[in-house]
N, CA, C and O atoms as CSV, one atom per row, in Angstrom:
chain,resi,resn,atom,element,x,y,z
A,1,UNK,N,N,0.845,-1.184,0.000
A,1,UNK,CA,C,0.000,0.000,0.000
A,1,UNK,C,C,0.887,1.243,0.000
A,1,UNK,O,O,1.825,1.359,0.788
A,2,UNK,N,N,0.574,2.142,-0.879
A,2,UNK,CA,C,1.292,3.410,-0.938
A,2,UNK,C,C,0.780,4.325,0.169
A,2,UNK,O,O,-0.362,4.180,0.604
A,3,UNK,N,N,1.607,5.270,0.636
A,3,UNK,CA,C,1.162,6.175,1.703
A,3,UNK,C,C,-0.102,6.955,1.343
A,3,UNK,O,O,-0.929,7.228,2.213
A,4,UNK,N,N,-0.259,7.314,0.067
A,4,UNK,CA,C,-1.431,8.081,-0.354
A,4,UNK,C,C,-2.713,7.281,-0.399
A,4,UNK,O,O,-3.793,7.844,-0.581
A,5,UNK,N,N,-2.606,5.949,-0.232
A,5,UNK,CA,C,-3.789,5.092,-0.267
A,5,UNK,C,C,-4.367,4.823,1.117
A,5,UNK,O,O,-5.279,4.007,1.251
A,6,UNK,N,N,-3.861,5.482,2.136
A,6,UNK,CA,C,-4.360,5.278,3.499
A,6,UNK,C,C,-5.853,5.598,3.551
A,6,UNK,O,O,-6.300,6.557,2.922
A,7,UNK,N,N,-6.626,4.805,4.295
A,7,UNK,CA,C,-8.080,5.029,4.354
A,7,UNK,C,C,-8.472,6.442,4.783
A,7,UNK,O,O,-9.451,6.990,4.277
A,8,UNK,N,N,-7.717,7.037,5.712
A,8,UNK,CA,C,-8.069,8.387,6.151
A,8,UNK,C,C,-7.906,9.384,5.006
A,8,UNK,O,O,-8.695,10.321,4.880
A,9,UNK,N,N,-6.889,9.186,4.175
A,9,UNK,CA,C,-6.695,10.094,3.042
A,9,UNK,C,C,-7.771,9.884,1.986
A,9,UNK,O,O,-8.215,10.838,1.347
A,10,UNK,N,N,-8.189,8.636,1.803
A,10,UNK,CA,C,-9.287,8.345,0.872
A,10,UNK,C,C,-10.556,9.046,1.332
A,10,UNK,O,O,-11.250,9.676,0.535
A,11,UNK,N,N,-10.853,8.933,2.617
A,11,UNK,CA,C,-12.043,9.570,3.181
A,11,UNK,C,C,-11.984,11.081,2.982
A,11,UNK,O,O,-12.975,11.696,2.590
A,12,UNK,N,N,-10.843,11.671,3.247
A,12,UNK,CA,C,-10.713,13.121,3.119
A,12,UNK,C,C,-10.764,13.574,1.659
A,12,UNK,O,O,-11.327,14.629,1.367
A,13,UNK,N,N,-10.190,12.799,0.741
A,13,UNK,CA,C,-10.286,13.143,-0.691
A,13,UNK,C,C,-11.738,13.092,-1.152
A,13,UNK,O,O,-12.188,13.963,-1.897
A,14,UNK,N,N,-12.468,12.077,-0.710
A,14,UNK,CA,C,-13.893,11.978,-1.055
A,14,UNK,C,C,-14.648,13.194,-0.524
A,14,UNK,O,O,-15.476,13.778,-1.224
A,15,UNK,N,N,-14.356,13.562,0.706
A,15,UNK,CA,C,-15.025,14.710,1.316
A,15,UNK,C,C,-14.726,15.995,0.551
A,15,UNK,O,O,-15.628,16.798,0.310
A,16,UNK,N,N,-13.472,16.191,0.170
A,16,UNK,CA,C,-13.103,17.392,-0.593
A,16,UNK,C,C,-13.810,17.423,-1.940
A,16,UNK,O,O,-14.278,18.477,-2.371
A,17,UNK,N,N,-13.891,16.281,-2.605
A,17,UNK,CA,C,-14.585,16.215,-3.893
A,17,UNK,C,C,-16.064,16.526,-3.763
A,17,UNK,O,O,-16.629,17.247,-4.585
A,18,UNK,N,N,-16.692,15.978,-2.721
A,18,UNK,CA,C,-18.117,16.224,-2.492
A,18,UNK,C,C,-18.368,17.706,-2.230
A,18,UNK,O,O,-19.250,18.307,-2.845
A,19,UNK,N,N,-17.598,18.293,-1.322
A,19,UNK,CA,C,-17.839,19.694,-0.962
A,19,UNK,C,C,-17.507,20.644,-2.112
A,19,UNK,O,O,-18.119,21.704,-2.236
A,20,UNK,N,N,-16.559,20.276,-2.940
A,20,UNK,CA,C,-16.252,21.083,-4.120
A,20,UNK,C,C,-17.424,21.061,-5.104
A,20,UNK,O,O,-17.821,22.102,-5.628
A,21,UNK,N,N,-17.971,19.874,-5.350
A,21,UNK,CA,C,-19.121,19.753,-6.257
A,21,UNK,C,C,-20.327,20.494,-5.688
A,21,UNK,O,O,-21.057,21.155,-6.427
A,22,UNK,N,N,-20.537,20.383,-4.380
A,22,UNK,CA,C,-21.689,21.048,-3.754
A,22,UNK,C,C,-21.531,22.567,-3.827
A,22,UNK,O,O,-22.511,23.277,-4.049
A,23,UNK,N,N,-20.317,23.069,-3.644
A,23,UNK,CA,C,-20.094,24.513,-3.723
A,23,UNK,C,C,-20.444,25.036,-5.106
A,23,UNK,O,O,-20.996,26.128,-5.237
A,24,UNK,N,N,-20.132,24.274,-6.123
A,24,UNK,CA,C,-20.455,24.663,-7.495
A,24,UNK,C,C,-21.965,24.767,-7.694
A,24,UNK,O,O,-22.448,25.704,-8.329
A,25,UNK,N,N,-22.703,23.812,-7.153
A,25,UNK,CA,C,-24.170,23.827,-7.272
A,25,UNK,C,C,-24.752,25.010,-6.500
A,25,UNK,O,O,-25.651,25.689,-6.996
A,26,UNK,N,N,-24.247,25.261,-5.291
A,26,UNK,CA,C,-24.747,26.381,-4.490
A,26,UNK,C,C,-24.432,27.720,-5.157
A,26,UNK,O,O,-25.255,28.635,-5.124
A,27,UNK,N,N,-23.255,27.842,-5.759
A,27,UNK,CA,C,-22.902,29.076,-6.476
A,27,UNK,C,C,-23.829,29.289,-7.667
A,27,UNK,O,O,-24.205,30.420,-7.973
A,28,UNK,N,N,-24.196,28.200,-8.335
A,28,UNK,CA,C,-25.136,28.277,-9.456
A,28,UNK,C,C,-26.499,28.772,-8.971
A,28,UNK,O,O,-27.144,29.579,-9.639
A,29,UNK,N,N,-26.932,28.288,-7.812
A,29,UNK,CA,C,-28.206,28.743,-7.242
A,29,UNK,C,C,-28.175,30.241,-6.963
A,29,UNK,O,O,-29.121,30.959,-7.286
A,30,UNK,N,N,-27.089,30.705,-6.364
A,30,UNK,CA,C,-26.966,32.128,-6.032
A,30,UNK,C,C,-26.923,32.970,-7.305
A,30,UNK,O,O,-27.510,34.051,-7.356
A,31,UNK,N,N,-26.236,32.483,-8.323
A,31,UNK,CA,C,-26.148,33.216,-9.591
A,31,UNK,C,C,-27.507,33.334,-10.274
A,31,UNK,O,O,-27.739,34.277,-11.030
A,32,UNK,N,N,-28.403,32.388,-10.016
A,32,UNK,CA,C,-29.727,32.396,-10.642
A,32,UNK,C,C,-30.815,32.907,-9.699
A,32,UNK,O,O,-31.987,32.571,-9.865
A,33,UNK,N,N,-30.437,33.707,-8.724
A,33,UNK,CA,C,-31.396,34.198,-7.737
A,33,UNK,C,C,-32.488,35.069,-8.349
A,33,UNK,O,O,-33.559,35.204,-7.758
A,34,UNK,N,N,-32.248,35.659,-9.511
A,34,UNK,CA,C,-33.248,36.511,-10.158
A,34,UNK,C,C,-33.842,35.887,-11.413
A,34,UNK,O,O,-34.615,36.543,-12.112
A,35,UNK,N,N,-33.507,34.658,-11.714
A,35,UNK,CA,C,-34.006,33.989,-12.916
A,35,UNK,C,C,-35.433,33.504,-12.685
A,35,UNK,O,O,-35.676,32.753,-11.740
A,36,UNK,N,N,-36.383,33.914,-13.525
A,36,UNK,CA,C,-37.771,33.469,-13.343
A,36,UNK,C,C,-37.889,31.942,-13.403
A,36,UNK,O,O,-37.236,31.285,-14.213
A,37,UNK,N,N,-38.728,31.402,-12.533
A,37,UNK,CA,C,-39.041,29.967,-12.454
A,37,UNK,C,C,-37.833,29.076,-12.154
A,37,UNK,O,O,-37.874,27.874,-12.414
A,38,UNK,N,N,-36.776,29.646,-11.617
A,38,UNK,CA,C,-35.606,28.829,-11.263
A,38,UNK,C,C,-35.831,28.180,-9.904
A,38,UNK,O,O,-36.215,28.841,-8.939
A,39,UNK,N,N,-35.587,26.882,-9.847
A,39,UNK,CA,C,-35.695,26.138,-8.590
A,39,UNK,C,C,-34.279,25.733,-8.184
A,39,UNK,O,O,-33.573,25.094,-8.964
A,40,UNK,N,N,-33.860,26.095,-6.976
A,40,UNK,CA,C,-32.496,25.757,-6.562
A,40,UNK,C,C,-32.285,24.251,-6.465
A,40,UNK,O,O,-33.227,23.480,-6.283
A,41,UNK,N,N,-31.024,23.857,-6.592
A,41,UNK,CA,C,-30.655,22.447,-6.498
A,41,UNK,C,C,-29.621,22.287,-5.391
A,41,UNK,O,O,-29.002,23.254,-4.946
A,42,UNK,N,N,-29.454,21.069,-4.969
A,42,UNK,CA,C,-28.433,20.762,-3.971
A,42,UNK,C,C,-28.022,19.311,-4.155
A,42,UNK,O,O,-28.735,18.532,-4.788
A,43,UNK,N,N,-26.898,18.956,-3.613
A,43,UNK,CA,C,-26.437,17.571,-3.659
A,43,UNK,C,C,-26.717,16.965,-2.294
A,43,UNK,O,O,-26.276,17.477,-1.265
A,44,UNK,N,N,-27.454,15.871,-2.307
A,44,UNK,CA,C,-27.804,15.220,-1.050
A,44,UNK,C,C,-26.562,14.607,-0.420
A,44,UNK,O,O,-25.750,13.976,-1.097
A,45,UNK,N,N,-26.432,14.800,0.870
A,45,UNK,CA,C,-25.277,14.244,1.568
A,45,UNK,C,C,-25.305,12.720,1.569
A,45,UNK,O,O,-24.268,12.078,1.731
A,46,UNK,N,N,-26.488,12.144,1.388
A,46,UNK,CA,C,-26.602,10.681,1.331
A,46,UNK,C,C,-25.814,10.122,0.145
A,46,UNK,O,O,-25.272,9.020,0.232
A,47,UNK,N,N,-25.743,10.868,-0.959
A,47,UNK,CA,C,-24.946,10.430,-2.118
A,47,UNK,C,C,-23.475,10.308,-1.732
A,47,UNK,O,O,-22.794,9.355,-2.111
A,48,UNK,N,N,-23.001,11.288,-0.972
A,48,UNK,CA,C,-21.613,11.267,-0.519
A,48,UNK,C,C,-21.363,10.066,0.383
A,48,UNK,O,O,-20.352,9.379,0.237
A,49,UNK,N,N,-22.270,9.812,1.305
A,49,UNK,CA,C,-22.089,8.697,2.238
A,49,UNK,C,C,-22.077,7.359,1.506
A,49,UNK,O,O,-21.286,6.476,1.838
A,50,UNK,N,N,-22.955,7.205,0.505
A,50,UNK,CA,C,-22.968,5.954,-0.271
A,50,UNK,C,C,-21.666,5.777,-1.044
A,50,UNK,O,O,-21.086,4.692,-1.049
A,51,UNK,N,N,-21.209,6.842,-1.697
A,51,UNK,CA,C,-19.960,6.763,-2.464
A,51,UNK,C,C,-18.779,6.476,-1.540
A,51,UNK,O,O,-17.872,5.724,-1.897
A,52,UNK,N,N,-18.794,7.073,-0.362
A,52,UNK,CA,C,-17.713,6.859,0.592
A,52,UNK,C,C,-17.699,5.419,1.094
A,52,UNK,O,O,-16.638,4.800,1.177
A,53,UNK,N,N,-18.865,4.886,1.427
A,53,UNK,CA,C,-18.937,3.493,1.883
A,53,UNK,C,C,-18.449,2.549,0.792
A,53,UNK,O,O,-17.713,1.603,1.074
A,54,UNK,N,N,-18.849,2.794,-0.442
A,54,UNK,CA,C,-18.390,1.960,-1.555
A,54,UNK,C,C,-16.876,2.047,-1.716
A,54,UNK,O,O,-16.211,1.037,-1.951
A,55,UNK,N,N,-16.339,3.246,-1.591
A,55,UNK,CA,C,-14.893,3.434,-1.747
A,55,UNK,C,C,-14.132,2.712,-0.640
A,55,UNK,O,O,-13.126,2.054,-0.904
A,56,UNK,N,N,-14.606,2.830,0.590
A,56,UNK,CA,C,-13.910,2.194,1.702
A,56,UNK,C,C,-14.030,0.677,1.653
A,56,UNK,O,O,-13.153,-0.034,2.145
A,57,UNK,N,N,-15.117,0.176,1.058
A,57,UNK,CA,C,-15.274,-1.269,0.876
A,57,UNK,C,C,-14.522,-1.758,-0.356
A,57,UNK,O,O,-14.339,-2.960,-0.547
A,58,UNK,N,N,-14.091,-0.815,-1.186
A,58,UNK,CA,C,-13.346,-1.186,-2.382
A,58,UNK,C,C,-14.213,-1.484,-3.576
A,58,UNK,O,O,-13.714,-1.950,-4.600
A,59,UNK,N,N,-15.519,-1.223,-3.470
A,59,UNK,CA,C,-16.399,-1.470,-4.614
A,59,UNK,C,C,-17.015,-0.156,-5.054
A,59,UNK,O,O,-17.790,0.458,-4.321
A,60,UNK,N,N,-16.669,0.261,-6.236
A,60,UNK,CA,C,-17.192,1.507,-6.788
A,60,UNK,C,C,-18.362,1.168,-7.686
A,60,UNK,O,O,-18.242,0.322,-8.573
A,61,UNK,N,N,-19.502,1.824,-7.463
A,61,UNK,CA,C,-20.669,1.546,-8.291
A,61,UNK,C,C,-20.442,2.093,-9.697
A,61,UNK,O,O,-19.714,3.072,-9.862
A,62,UNK,N,N,-21.054,1.481,-10.715
A,62,UNK,CA,C,-20.833,1.925,-12.094
A,62,UNK,C,C,-21.220,3.378,-12.336
A,62,UNK,O,O,-20.665,4.016,-13.231
A,63,UNK,N,N,-22.153,3.916,-11.563
A,63,UNK,CA,C,-22.582,5.291,-11.801
A,63,UNK,C,C,-21.524,6.307,-11.383
A,63,UNK,O,O,-21.566,7.458,-11.818
A,64,UNK,N,N,-20.575,5.890,-10.541
A,64,UNK,CA,C,-19.548,6.829,-10.110
A,64,UNK,C,C,-18.145,6.371,-10.486
A,64,UNK,O,O,-17.170,7.045,-10.155
A,65,UNK,N,N,-18.028,5.244,-11.166
A,65,UNK,CA,C,-16.709,4.747,-11.545
A,65,UNK,C,C,-16.155,5.532,-12.727
A,65,UNK,O,O,-16.894,5.954,-13.617
A,66,UNK,N,N,-14.845,5.718,-12.717
A,66,UNK,CA,C,-14.205,6.406,-13.826
A,66,UNK,C,C,-14.168,5.468,-15.029
A,66,UNK,O,O,-13.865,4.284,-14.888
A,67,UNK,N,N,-14.472,5.989,-16.191
A,67,UNK,CA,C,-14.472,5.179,-17.404
A,67,UNK,C,C,-13.230,5.502,-18.222
A,67,UNK,O,O,-13.082,6.621,-18.713
A,68,UNK,N,N,-12.345,4.534,-18.370
A,68,UNK,CA,C,-11.166,4.690,-19.225
A,68,UNK,C,C,-11.525,4.061,-20.561
A,68,UNK,O,O,-11.234,2.889,-20.802
A,69,UNK,N,N,-12.164,4.849,-21.436
A,69,UNK,CA,C,-12.708,4.297,-22.675
A,69,UNK,C,C,-11.877,4.619,-23.918
A,69,UNK,O,O,-12.332,4.380,-25.036
A,70,UNK,N,N,-10.686,5.147,-23.744
A,70,UNK,CA,C,-9.788,5.416,-24.866
A,70,UNK,C,C,-8.398,4.897,-24.499
A,70,UNK,O,O,-8.048,4.830,-23.321
A,71,UNK,N,N,-7.612,4.534,-25.505
A,71,UNK,CA,C,-6.285,3.975,-25.224
A,71,UNK,C,C,-5.378,4.894,-24.401
A,71,UNK,O,O,-4.547,4.400,-23.638
A,72,UNK,N,N,-5.513,6.197,-24.533
A,72,UNK,CA,C,-4.647,7.129,-23.812
A,72,UNK,C,C,-5.069,7.410,-22.381
A,72,UNK,O,O,-4.338,8.076,-21.648
A,73,UNK,N,N,-6.227,6.922,-21.965
A,73,UNK,CA,C,-6.709,7.191,-20.612
A,73,UNK,C,C,-5.902,6.403,-19.589
A,73,UNK,O,O,-5.520,5.257,-19.828
A,74,UNK,N,N,-5.655,7.023,-18.470
A,74,UNK,CA,C,-4.887,6.390,-17.402
A,74,UNK,C,C,-5.830,6.095,-16.247
A,74,UNK,O,O,-6.595,6.963,-15.827
A,75,UNK,N,N,-5.777,4.879,-15.737
A,75,UNK,CA,C,-6.561,4.509,-14.565
A,75,UNK,C,C,-5.678,4.721,-13.347
A,75,UNK,O,O,-4.605,4.124,-13.262
A,76,UNK,N,N,-6.103,5.563,-12.390
A,76,UNK,CA,C,-5.266,5.829,-11.226
A,76,UNK,C,C,-5.080,4.579,-10.370
A,76,UNK,O,O,-5.970,3.734,-10.287
A,77,UNK,N,N,-3.911,4.472,-9.736
A,77,UNK,CA,C,-3.582,3.295,-8.927
A,77,UNK,C,C,-4.495,3.158,-7.721
A,77,UNK,O,O,-4.903,2.049,-7.377
A,78,UNK,N,N,-4.820,4.264,-7.077
A,78,UNK,CA,C,-5.624,4.196,-5.864
A,78,UNK,C,C,-7.087,4.466,-6.112
A,78,UNK,O,O,-7.793,4.858,-5.183
A,79,UNK,N,N,-7.571,4.276,-7.315
A,79,UNK,CA,C,-8.957,4.614,-7.627
A,79,UNK,C,C,-9.044,6.084,-7.971
A,79,UNK,O,O,-8.026,6.763,-8.105
A,80,UNK,N,N,-10.247,6.567,-8.112
A,80,UNK,CA,C,-10.428,7.970,-8.481
A,80,UNK,C,C,-11.143,8.721,-7.372
A,80,UNK,O,O,-12.068,9.492,-7.628
A,81,UNK,N,N,-10.715,8.493,-6.145
A,81,UNK,CA,C,-11.332,9.130,-4.989
A,81,UNK,C,C,-11.310,10.643,-5.145
A,81,UNK,O,O,-10.310,11.220,-5.572
A,82,UNK,N,N,-12.403,11.269,-4.802
A,82,UNK,CA,C,-12.498,12.708,-4.875
A,82,UNK,C,C,-12.945,13.222,-6.221
A,82,UNK,O,O,-13.139,14.426,-6.382
A,83,UNK,N,N,-13.115,12.341,-7.198
A,83,UNK,CA,C,-13.535,12.791,-8.523
A,83,UNK,C,C,-14.882,12.186,-8.903
A,83,UNK,O,O,-15.148,11.972,-10.086
A,84,UNK,N,N,-15.705,11.917,-7.955
A,84,UNK,CA,C,-17.017,11.338,-8.197
A,84,UNK,C,C,-17.920,12.352,-8.889
A,84,UNK,O,O,-17.708,13.562,-8.808
A,85,UNK,N,N,-18.923,11.830,-9.565
A,85,UNK,CA,C,-19.943,12.683,-10.147
A,85,UNK,C,C,-21.163,12.593,-9.246
A,85,UNK,O,O,-21.771,11.531,-9.115
A,86,UNK,N,N,-21.513,13.694,-8.635
A,86,UNK,CA,C,-22.681,13.729,-7.761
A,86,UNK,C,C,-23.832,14.365,-8.522
A,86,UNK,O,O,-23.627,15.300,-9.296
A,87,UNK,N,N,-25.040,13.865,-8.307
A,87,UNK,CA,C,-26.211,14.364,-9.012
A,87,UNK,C,C,-26.924,15.398,-8.135
A,87,UNK,O,O,-27.313,15.111,-7.003
A,88,UNK,N,N,-27.085,16.592,-8.680
A,88,UNK,CA,C,-27.809,17.645,-7.975
A,88,UNK,C,C,-29.303,17.426,-8.165
A,88,UNK,O,O,-29.769,17.170,-9.275
A,89,UNK,N,N,-30.045,17.529,-7.071
A,89,UNK,CA,C,-31.495,17.343,-7.125
A,89,UNK,C,C,-32.181,18.648,-6.745
A,89,UNK,O,O,-31.592,19.508,-6.089
A,90,UNK,N,N,-33.412,18.778,-7.159
A,90,UNK,CA,C,-34.198,19.967,-6.857
A,90,UNK,C,C,-34.368,20.098,-5.346
A,90,UNK,O,O,-34.748,19.142,-4.670
A,91,UNK,N,N,-34.082,21.292,-4.823
A,91,UNK,CA,C,-34.193,21.541,-3.387
A,91,UNK,C,C,-34.720,22.951,-3.163
A,91,UNK,O,O,-33.953,23.849,-2.815
A,92,UNK,N,N,-36.039,23.160,-3.362
A,92,UNK,CA,C,-36.596,24.505,-3.211
A,92,UNK,C,C,-36.389,25.056,-1.802
A,92,UNK,O,O,-36.438,24.319,-0.817
A,93,UNK,N,N,-36.158,26.359,-1.728
A,93,UNK,CA,C,-36.012,27.009,-0.433
A,93,UNK,C,C,-37.390,27.288,0.155
A,93,UNK,O,O,-38.407,26.872,-0.401
A,94,UNK,N,N,-37.419,27.993,1.278
A,94,UNK,CA,C,-38.664,28.189,2.016
A,94,UNK,C,C,-39.622,29.192,1.385
A,94,UNK,O,O,-40.778,29.282,1.799
A,95,UNK,N,N,-39.167,29.937,0.403
A,95,UNK,CA,C,-40.045,30.942,-0.205
A,95,UNK,C,C,-39.926,30.938,-1.723
A,95,UNK,O,O,-38.882,30.587,-2.273
A,96,UNK,N,N,-40.996,31.327,-2.387
A,96,UNK,CA,C,-41.009,31.456,-3.842
A,96,UNK,C,C,-41.529,32.845,-4.172
A,96,UNK,O,O,-42.538,33.283,-3.619
A,97,UNK,N,N,-40.838,33.541,-5.076
A,97,UNK,CA,C,-41.246,34.896,-5.432
A,97,UNK,C,C,-42.378,34.858,-6.456
A,97,UNK,O,O,-42.775,33.791,-6.923
A,98,UNK,N,N,-42.884,36.027,-6.791
A,98,UNK,CA,C,-43.989,36.151,-7.740
A,98,UNK,C,C,-43.610,35.603,-9.114
A,98,UNK,O,O,-44.458,35.048,-9.813
A,99,UNK,N,N,-42.346,35.754,-9.508
A,99,UNK,CA,C,-41.917,35.272,-10.827
A,99,UNK,C,C,-41.580,33.776,-10.826
A,99,UNK,O,O,-41.090,33.255,-11.828
A,100,UNK,N,N,-41.834,33.088,-9.724
A,100,UNK,CA,C,-41.625,31.644,-9.663
A,100,UNK,C,C,-40.243,31.220,-9.207
A,100,UNK,O,O,-39.960,30.025,-9.114
A,101,UNK,N,N,-39.376,32.185,-8.920
A,101,UNK,CA,C,-38.029,31.847,-8.466
A,101,UNK,C,C,-38.087,31.382,-7.015
A,101,UNK,O,O,-38.672,32.054,-6.165
A,102,UNK,N,N,-37.485,30.239,-6.738
A,102,UNK,CA,C,-37.556,29.654,-5.399
A,102,UNK,C,C,-36.238,29.760,-4.637
A,102,UNK,O,O,-36.020,29.017,-3.680
A,103,UNK,N,N,-35.356,30.674,-5.047
A,103,UNK,CA,C,-34.064,30.824,-4.375
A,103,UNK,C,C,-34.172,31.855,-3.261
A,103,UNK,O,O,-34.587,32.990,-3.494
A,104,UNK,N,N,-33.803,31.461,-2.064
A,104,UNK,CA,C,-33.672,32.389,-0.949
A,104,UNK,C,C,-32.178,32.628,-0.758
A,104,UNK,O,O,-31.446,31.724,-0.357
A,105,UNK,N,N,-31.730,33.847,-1.047
A,105,UNK,CA,C,-30.301,34.137,-0.943
A,105,UNK,C,C,-29.760,33.848,0.452
A,105,UNK,O,O,-28.642,33.353,0.599
A,106,UNK,N,N,-30.553,34.157,1.472
A,106,UNK,CA,C,-30.096,33.923,2.842
A,106,UNK,C,C,-29.842,32.439,3.086
A,106,UNK,O,O,-28.808,32.068,3.642
A,107,UNK,N,N,-30.782,31.589,2.672
A,107,UNK,CA,C,-30.616,30.149,2.871
A,107,UNK,C,C,-29.438,29.611,2.068
A,107,UNK,O,O,-28.686,28.768,2.558
A,108,UNK,N,N,-29.276,30.087,0.849
A,108,UNK,CA,C,-28.169,29.627,0.018
A,108,UNK,C,C,-26.823,30.070,0.595
A,108,UNK,O,O,-25.852,29.316,0.547
A,109,UNK,N,N,-26.763,31.271,1.131
A,109,UNK,CA,C,-25.519,31.753,1.730
A,109,UNK,C,C,-25.166,30.948,2.980
A,109,UNK,O,O,-23.993,30.662,3.223
A,110,UNK,N,N,-26.172,30.585,3.770
A,110,UNK,CA,C,-25.923,29.759,4.958
A,110,UNK,C,C,-25.398,28.390,4.538
A,110,UNK,O,O,-24.448,27.877,5.130
A,111,UNK,N,N,-26.018,27.801,3.515
A,111,UNK,CA,C,-25.554,26.495,3.023
A,111,UNK,C,C,-24.132,26.589,2.479
A,111,UNK,O,O,-23.303,25.715,2.733
A,112,UNK,N,N,-23.854,27.656,1.727
A,112,UNK,CA,C,-22.515,27.831,1.152
A,112,UNK,C,C,-21.471,28.012,2.253
A,112,UNK,O,O,-20.368,27.474,2.160
A,113,UNK,N,N,-21.816,28.763,3.285
A,113,UNK,CA,C,-20.884,28.983,4.401
A,113,UNK,C,C,-20.622,27.678,5.149
A,113,UNK,O,O,-19.476,27.370,5.476
A,114,UNK,N,N,-21.676,26.912,5.421
A,114,UNK,CA,C,-21.525,25.618,6.097
A,114,UNK,C,C,-20.661,24.683,5.251
A,114,UNK,O,O,-19.796,23.981,5.775
A,115,UNK,N,N,-20.901,24.679,3.960
A,115,UNK,CA,C,-20.128,23.840,3.048
A,115,UNK,C,C,-18.657,24.261,3.030
A,115,UNK,O,O,-17.766,23.412,3.024
A,116,UNK,N,N,-18.407,25.567,3.021
A,116,UNK,CA,C,-17.029,26.075,3.023
A,116,UNK,C,C,-16.293,25.656,4.288
A,116,UNK,O,O,-15.128,25.261,4.231
A,117,UNK,N,N,-16.969,25.741,5.429
A,117,UNK,CA,C,-16.350,25.348,6.700
A,117,UNK,C,C,-15.989,23.864,6.676
A,117,UNK,O,O,-14.903,23.477,7.106
A,118,UNK,N,N,-16.899,23.041,6.173
A,118,UNK,CA,C,-16.628,21.600,6.102
A,118,UNK,C,C,-15.480,21.303,5.137
A,118,UNK,O,O,-14.650,20.435,5.408
A,119,UNK,N,N,-15.429,22.019,4.017
A,119,UNK,CA,C,-14.344,21.836,3.048
A,119,UNK,C,C,-13.005,22.201,3.684
A,119,UNK,O,O,-12.038,21.446,3.583
A,120,UNK,N,N,-12.953,23.356,4.335
A,120,UNK,CA,C,-11.704,23.804,4.949
A,120,UNK,C,C,-11.258,22.872,6.068
A,120,UNK,O,O,-10.061,22.663,6.261
A,121,UNK,N,N,-12.212,22.310,6.806
A,121,UNK,CA,C,-11.875,21.346,7.854
A,121,UNK,C,C,-11.250,20.095,7.247
A,121,UNK,O,O,-10.219,19.616,7.719
A,122,UNK,N,N,-11.881,19.570,6.195
A,122,UNK,CA,C,-11.344,18.374,5.531
A,122,UNK,C,C,-9.967,18.665,4.932
A,122,UNK,O,O,-9.072,17.822,4.994
A,123,UNK,N,N,-9.797,19.849,4.354
A,123,UNK,CA,C,-8.510,20.221,3.765
A,123,UNK,C,C,-7.424,20.312,4.837
A,123,UNK,O,O,-6.306,19.840,4.633
A,124,UNK,N,N,-7.752,20.915,5.968
A,124,UNK,CA,C,-6.794,21.012,7.071
A,124,UNK,C,C,-6.387,19.641,7.589
A,124,UNK,O,O,-5.208,19.394,7.846
A,125,UNK,N,N,-7.362,18.747,7.743
A,125,UNK,CA,C,-7.059,17.389,8.195
A,125,UNK,C,C,-6.206,16.649,7.174
A,125,UNK,O,O,-5.302,15.899,7.543
A,126,UNK,N,N,-6.489,16.856,5.894
A,126,UNK,CA,C,-5.709,16.214,4.827
A,126,UNK,C,C,-4.256,16.686,4.884
A,126,UNK,O,O,-3.328,15.881,4.808
A,127,UNK,N,N,-4.072,18.004,5.017
A,127,UNK,CA,C,-2.718,18.555,5.088
A,127,UNK,C,C,-1.967,18.029,6.306
A,127,UNK,O,O,-0.787,17.692,6.207
A,128,UNK,N,N,-2.642,17.954,7.459
A,128,UNK,CA,C,-2.005,17.435,8.677
A,128,UNK,C,C,-1.647,15.965,8.517
A,128,UNK,O,O,-0.583,15.533,8.961
A,129,UNK,N,N,-2.528,15.193,7.886
A,129,UNK,CA,C,-2.257,13.768,7.670
A,129,UNK,C,C,-1.043,13.573,6.769
A,129,UNK,O,O,-0.199,12.717,7.032
A,130,UNK,N,N,-0.956,14.368,5.709
A,130,UNK,CA,C,0.218,14.288,4.833
A,130,UNK,C,C,1.487,14.692,5.582
A,130,UNK,O,O,2.552,14.112,5.369
A,131,UNK,N,N,1.366,15.683,6.453
A,131,UNK,CA,C,2.510,16.101,7.264
A,131,UNK,C,C,2.994,14.984,8.175
A,131,UNK,O,O,4.199,14.800,8.351
A,132,UNK,N,N,2.056,14.237,8.755
A,132,UNK,CA,C,2.433,13.106,9.610
A,132,UNK,C,C,3.137,12.022,8.801
A,132,UNK,O,O,4.110,11.429,9.269
A,133,UNK,N,N,2.649,11.763,7.592
A,133,UNK,CA,C,3.286,10.755,6.736
A,133,UNK,C,C,4.696,11.202,6.357
A,133,UNK,O,O,5.630,10.400,6.371
A,134,UNK,N,N,4.848,12.486,6.019
A,134,UNK,CA,C,6.179,13.004,5.681
A,134,UNK,C,C,7.129,12.898,6.872
A,134,UNK,O,O,8.291,12.519,6.725
A,135,UNK,N,N,6.612,13.242,8.058
A,135,UNK,CA,C,7.444,13.185,9.252
A,135,UNK,C,C,7.878,11.744,9.537
A,135,UNK,O,O,9.025,11.505,9.914
A,136,UNK,N,N,6.978,10.798,9.361
A,136,UNK,CA,C,7.312,9.397,9.605
A,136,UNK,C,C,8.302,8.866,8.571
A,136,UNK,O,O,9.070,7.950,8.865
A,137,UNK,N,N,8.292,9.427,7.378
A,137,UNK,CA,C,9.172,8.946,6.308
A,137,UNK,C,C,10.574,9.547,6.374
A,137,UNK,O,O,11.494,9.044,5.729
A,138,UNK,N,N,10.742,10.614,7.145
A,138,UNK,CA,C,12.059,11.254,7.254
A,138,UNK,C,C,13.032,10.364,8.017
A,138,UNK,O,O,12.648,9.667,8.956
A,139,UNK,N,N,14.294,10.396,7.603
A,139,UNK,CA,C,15.286,9.636,8.374
A,139,UNK,C,C,15.506,10.291,9.739
A,139,UNK,O,O,15.388,11.507,9.889
A,140,UNK,N,N,15.821,9.473,10.706
A,140,UNK,CA,C,16.047,9.972,12.063
A,140,UNK,C,C,17.404,10.671,12.108
A,140,UNK,O,O,18.419,10.107,11.700
A,141,UNK,N,N,17.407,11.898,12.606
A,141,UNK,CA,C,18.660,12.655,12.732
A,141,UNK,C,C,19.423,12.150,13.950
A,141,UNK,O,O,18.836,11.928,15.009
A,142,UNK,N,N,20.735,11.968,13.797
A,142,UNK,CA,C,21.536,11.457,14.931
A,142,UNK,C,C,22.493,12.486,15.408
A,142,UNK,O,O,23.247,12.240,16.350
């Protein structure tokens, strides 16, 4: 097993990929706050948990597996953790305007802030974990 294949790093890569994809969806919702009949979307956290369980068990479902369908494609040694495709589903906010737009900027900003905090936490843990691996790999000074 390579140092980068440690289960904790796999978990953190999955988390970073999920929160990155979710941030993109939330930013799209905020950008469409004035678009008539726009219904906000979000990525269900249950999708992340299912993908994570599959990754930790070593079985990737076909809907999230990387497809190497050309001769030049490279299949990563440790799987493609953190590069999953998550499906955004309709998630209307608590209010709908007269023009049919269902985006509440306040709710979207709260979700984006919560998502950012979780992303930064996972990133910090990932960096610390890599630091521990580097420290363990260094030769002992005499």
